[in-house]
Structures are given as structure tokens and as C-alpha cells.
C-alpha positions as CSV (number, residue, x, y, z in Angstrom):
1,M,-36.1,13.8,-0.1
2,P,-34.4,10.7,1.4
3,A,-32.7,11.0,4.7
4,N,-28.9,11.3,4.8
5,V,-27.8,8.0,6.2
6,P,-24.1,7.8,7.1
7,P,-22.1,4.9,5.7
8,D,-22.4,1.8,7.8
9,P,-18.9,0.8,9.1
10,E,-20.0,-2.8,10.1
11,R,-21.5,-3.5,6.7
12,L,-18.4,-2.0,4.9
13,A,-16.0,-4.1,7.0
14,E,-18.0,-7.3,6.6
15,V,-17.8,-7.0,2.8
16,L,-14.6,-5.2,2.1
17,L,-12.2,-6.9,4.5
18,A,-13.1,-10.4,3.5
19,P,-11.7,-12.3,0.5
20,P,-11.8,-11.8,-2.5
21,I,-11.8,-8.1,-1.9
22,G,-9.5,-8.0,1.1
23,W,-8.8,-4.4,2.0
24,S,-6.8,-4.3,5.2
25,S,-8.9,-1.8,7.2
26,V,-12.0,0.4,6.8
27,Q,-12.6,3.4,9.0
28,V,-15.6,5.7,8.8
29,L,-15.1,9.1,10.5
30,P,-18.1,11.4,11.3
31,E,-16.1,14.5,10.1
32,I,-12.6,15.2,8.8
33,G,-10.8,18.0,6.9
34,S,-9.7,15.7,4.0
35,T,-9.5,12.0,3.8
36,N,-6.6,12.2,1.4
37,T,-4.6,14.5,3.6
38,E,-5.2,12.3,6.6
39,L,-4.3,9.1,4.8
40,V,-1.1,10.7,3.3
41,A,0.0,11.4,6.8
42,R,-0.9,7.9,7.9
43,A,1.0,6.4,5.0
44,A,4.1,8.3,6.0
45,A,3.7,6.9,9.5
46,G,3.6,3.3,8.2
47,A,-0.1,2.6,7.6
48,A,-0.8,-0.7,5.8
49,H,-1.5,-1.2,2.2
50,G,-5.3,-1.4,1.7
51,S,-6.2,1.1,4.4
52,V,-9.5,2.8,3.6
53,L,-10.8,6.0,5.1
54,I,-14.4,7.3,4.6
55,T,-16.5,10.2,5.7
56,D,-19.7,11.9,4.7
57,N,-18.6,15.3,6.1
58,Q,-15.3,16.4,4.5
59,T,-14.7,20.1,5.5
60,A,-11.6,20.8,3.5
61,G,-11.6,18.6,0.4
62,R,-9.1,19.3,-2.3
63,G,-9.0,18.3,-5.9
64,R,-6.5,18.6,-8.7
65,L,-4.4,21.8,-8.7
66,D,-5.4,22.3,-5.0
67,R,-9.0,23.3,-6.0
68,T,-11.5,23.1,-3.2
69,W,-14.6,20.9,-3.4
70,T,-17.0,21.1,-0.4
71,T,-20.6,20.2,0.2
72,P,-22.9,20.3,3.3
73,P,-22.6,17.5,5.8
74,G,-24.2,14.2,4.8
75,V,-24.9,14.9,1.2
76,A,-21.7,13.4,-0.3
77,V,-19.2,10.7,0.5
78,A,-15.4,11.0,0.4
79,C,-13.1,8.0,0.5
80,S,-9.4,7.5,0.2
81,V,-7.5,4.2,-0.2
82,L,-3.8,3.6,0.5
83,L,-2.0,1.5,-2.0
84,R,1.6,0.3,-1.8
85,P,2.7,-1.0,-5.3
86,P,5.5,-3.6,-5.3
87,A,9.0,-2.2,-5.7
88,E,9.6,-4.0,-9.0
89,L,6.6,-2.4,-10.7
90,P,7.7,-0.2,-13.6
91,V,7.6,3.5,-13.0
92,A,5.7,3.9,-16.3
93,S,2.7,2.2,-14.7
94,W,2.2,4.9,-12.0
95,P,0.5,7.5,-14.1
96,W,-2.3,5.0,-14.7
97,L,-3.4,5.0,-11.1
98,S,-5.7,8.0,-11.5
99,P,-7.4,6.5,-14.6
100,L,-7.7,3.2,-12.7
101,L,-9.5,5.0,-9.9
102,G,-11.8,6.7,-12.5
103,L,-12.7,3.3,-13.9
104,A,-13.4,1.9,-10.5
105,V,-15.7,4.8,-9.6
106,S,-17.5,4.8,-12.9
107,R,-18.1,1.1,-12.9
108,G,-19.1,1.1,-9.3
109,V,-21.6,3.9,-9.8
110,R,-23.0,2.1,-12.9
111,R,-23.3,-1.2,-11.1
112,F,-25.0,0.4,-8.1
113,S,-27.3,2.8,-9.9
114,G,-27.8,1.7,-13.4
115,L,-26.9,5.2,-14.6
116,E,-24.9,5.8,-17.8
117,V,-21.6,7.1,-16.5
118,L,-18.8,8.7,-18.5
119,L,-15.2,9.5,-17.7
120,K,-13.8,12.9,-18.3
121,W,-10.0,13.0,-18.7
122,P,-8.2,13.4,-16.4
123,N,-10.1,13.1,-13.2
124,D,-13.9,13.5,-13.3
125,V,-16.9,11.1,-13.5
126,L,-19.9,12.5,-15.3
127,I,-23.6,11.9,-15.9
128,G,-24.1,13.6,-19.3
129,D,-22.0,16.7,-19.0
130,R,-22.5,17.1,-15.2
131,K,-19.9,16.2,-12.6
132,L,-20.9,13.4,-10.2
133,S,-17.5,12.6,-8.8
134,G,-14.0,14.0,-8.6
135,L,-10.8,12.0,-8.2
136,L,-7.3,12.7,-6.8
137,A,-4.3,10.4,-6.8
138,V,-1.3,11.4,-4.7
139,R,2.1,9.8,-4.7
140,V,3.7,9.6,-1.3
141,Q,7.2,8.9,-0.2
142,T,7.3,6.7,2.9
143,P,10.0,4.8,4.9
144,E,8.6,1.6,3.3
145,G,8.9,3.0,-0.2
146,P,6.7,5.0,-2.5
147,A,2.9,4.6,-2.0
148,A,-0.2,6.1,-3.6
149,V,-3.3,7.5,-1.9
150,L,-6.4,7.4,-4.2
151,G,-9.2,9.6,-3.2
152,F,-12.7,10.2,-4.6
153,G,-15.8,12.1,-3.7
154,I,-19.3,11.3,-4.9
155,N,-22.4,13.5,-4.6
156,V,-25.1,11.3,-3.2
157,T,-28.1,13.2,-1.8
158,A,-27.1,16.8,-2.6
159,A,-29.9,19.1,-3.9
160,A,-29.0,21.5,-6.7
161,E,-28.5,24.4,-4.3
162,E,-26.1,22.3,-2.2
163,L,-23.7,21.5,-5.0
164,P,-20.4,23.5,-5.2
165,V,-20.9,24.3,-8.9
166,P,-23.9,24.5,-11.2
167,T,-22.4,22.0,-13.6
168,A,-22.4,19.2,-10.9
169,T,-25.1,16.6,-10.2
170,S,-25.9,14.0,-7.6
171,L,-27.4,10.5,-7.5
172,L,-30.5,12.0,-6.0
173,L,-30.9,14.5,-8.8
174,E,-30.5,11.7,-11.3
175,G,-33.2,9.7,-9.8
176,A,-30.8,6.9,-8.6
177,P,-30.6,5.0,-5.3
178,T,-28.8,6.9,-2.6
179,D,-27.6,4.2,-0.2
180,A,-24.0,5.5,0.5
181,T,-22.9,2.2,2.1
182,E,-23.8,0.0,-0.9
183,L,-22.4,2.7,-3.3
184,L,-19.1,2.4,-1.5
185,V,-19.2,-1.3,-1.5
186,A,-19.7,-1.3,-5.3
187,V,-16.9,1.2,-6.0
188,L,-14.3,-0.3,-3.6
189,T,-15.1,-3.8,-5.0
190,E,-14.3,-2.6,-8.5
191,L,-11.2,-0.8,-7.2
192,A,-9.9,-4.0,-5.7
193,E,-10.4,-6.0,-8.9
194,L,-8.8,-3.3,-11.1
195,W,-5.9,-3.1,-8.8
196,R,-5.2,-6.8,-9.2
197,I,-5.4,-6.4,-13.0
198,W,-3.2,-3.3,-13.0
199,L,-0.4,-5.1,-11.1
200,S,0.0,-7.7,-13.8
201,D,-1.3,-5.9,-16.9
202,T,-1.3,-2.1,-16.9
203,E,-2.2,-2.0,-20.6
204,Q,-5.5,-3.8,-19.9
205,V,-6.5,-1.0,-17.5
206,A,-5.3,1.6,-20.0
207,A,-7.3,0.0,-22.9
208,A,-10.5,-0.1,-20.7
209,Y,-10.1,3.5,-19.7
210,R,-9.8,4.6,-23.3
211,V,-13.0,2.7,-24.2
212,E,-14.9,4.4,-21.3
213,C,-13.5,7.9,-21.6
214,G,-16.1,10.3,-23.0
215,T,-13.5,12.9,-23.8
216,L,-12.1,11.0,-26.7
217,G,-13.5,11.9,-30.1
218,R,-14.8,15.4,-28.9
219,R,-13.5,18.8,-29.8
220,V,-11.9,20.3,-26.7
221,R,-10.3,23.4,-25.4
222,V,-7.2,22.7,-23.4
223,A,-6.2,25.6,-21.1
224,L,-2.4,25.4,-20.3
225,G,-2.1,28.7,-18.4
226,P,-2.7,32.4,-18.8
227,G,-3.1,33.1,-22.5
228,R,-2.1,29.6,-23.5
229,E,-4.7,27.2,-24.9
230,V,-5.1,24.6,-27.6
231,V,-8.3,23.8,-29.5
232,G,-8.5,20.5,-31.3
233,R,-10.0,17.0,-31.2
234,A,-9.1,14.6,-28.4
235,V,-7.9,11.5,-30.3
236,G,-6.2,9.4,-27.8
237,I,-4.4,8.8,-24.5
238,D,-0.8,7.8,-24.8
239,A,1.2,5.2,-22.8
240,H,1.9,7.8,-20.1
241,G,-1.7,8.8,-19.6
242,S,-1.4,12.1,-21.4
243,L,-4.2,13.4,-23.6
244,Q,-3.5,13.4,-27.3
245,V,-5.1,16.4,-29.1
246,E,-5.1,16.8,-32.9
247,G,-4.9,20.5,-33.7
248,P,-3.6,22.7,-36.5
249,G,0.0,21.6,-35.8
250,G,-0.7,17.9,-35.7
251,I,-1.2,15.6,-32.7
252,K,0.4,16.6,-29.4
253,A,0.2,15.0,-26.0
254,Y,-0.6,17.0,-22.8
255,P,0.1,15.5,-19.4
256,A,-2.6,16.1,-16.7
257,G,-0.1,18.1,-14.7
258,D,0.2,20.7,-17.5
259,V,-3.5,21.2,-18.0
260,I,-5.3,23.8,-16.0
261,H,-8.8,23.1,-17.5
262,L,-10.3,21.0,-20.2
263,R,-13.6,21.9,-21.8
264,A,-15.6,20.0,-24.4
265,L,-16.8,22.2,-27.3
266,E,-19.3,19.7,-28.7
């Protein structure tokens, strides 16, 4: 089993702070409760656009709907990025930040590892049907205006017994390279490029996400709450980022915030 080598802050800064990528700062912490929670607080205190926070020991990670996601120290990386969209950007573009992050992670992992990666709507990155990475986008009100903190975690060297759920996987288990530094370089490079595209052409990002989303075309069960679920075929993602499901009553759209759980049935 490969040694768990922490991300290298010097290598990350060398690549990620320079043009054309140009993030404003990169900090690697040996341990933190949650990179997202910390960066949200820093955003409210005036942290700069493009601030990046990384750890390989996140002790209180949170996902969508406040679900926990924890792994032993050193076997996964967690990263959050602060983005400050321009004030003139249409509000309708904001829901596509989470899919944008998903695209960046999937493309970065593919570029780094050569693995066939799929996106699961709304916020998972899969190898086959196993979860490699989870995503969380948070909108933050700050004195400088609204901002977004985009966070992701990737299982790198986790063994099967170290994963939080049996339906997860890691780069190690998939036989892929496990260099956390170069993995982060690949993902954050993709994120910088997609961010530039998103600022001028949200629909280009949306179209790319639809192409790479493995949920579309499959029969799914959409859990909406206690005793409320819909079974149908996922046929699209609308302009607001909601999943369109064709069921007995026709096609209906379900925003990510209304969906408790989504499961593929085939």
C-alpha cells in the first residue's frame, strides 16, 4: 500500500498561483474540522476571490443536507475554493456552480488517473456506481457582496474498510495513481478554466455537464421526504439545474434542494 503523502504546498503554489490558472492563495492545513466551514468564515471576513484551502485530515466534513463524510487522516483530500462572481452576473447562473465543480473534479480525476469517471446528479463523482468524490457549493453573503465556496473531497488512498460507506471507492482501490498533489493540480486547473467559461457562457458549462452526467437516461427513484418518492426516467437537466424526471404524470423538474436521495434503478 502506498504511503500517505500530504499535499505539497510549494508545488501547489508554484502551479496554481501562476498564470494562466491564477488562484490568489493556496493554504494546506495539517488538520481542520471543515475546509468549507473555515472558508465561509474567511469569506465573511473579506478573504480574496480565488482563496484555496486544502487538508488531508478533515475531522468534521459535511455534505449536502448536512450529512457527515469522514475518513481516517491522510487517506483523502478535502479542498475548498472561494469564488466572488461579478455583481452583474445573472442570478440564474448561480445554480450551475455545483455542476461546474462536478465537471472540474471529474475532468481533473480523469486527466490525472485515466479512469472513466461519471457525474451523478446533483453532487457526486463516481467510478462505475461507487462514489469517489462528494461536492458541496455554498452561497455566502459577505460585505463585498454574495460569494460562493465550492468544496470537494476525494478518496485517495483509502482502503475498503476506511471508507465511510460500502458504496464508496478510492483511487487506490481503482488501481490509479495516488499522488494527492498532482491530483489537486489537475482538478484546480480544470476548475479555473471552467470558471472562466462560466463567467461568459453558462450554457456551455450546462451543456458539458449534461453530456457527462451518468444519471441521465437511467430509471431513478427520487426520494423527496418521508413517504414521498417518484420513480421514472431521468431525461434532462433544466436551465435552473433541476433534474427532469419522466414518470406516470409526465416530465417534472426537481431542484437539488428538494431531493433527499436519488438512486439509480438500472
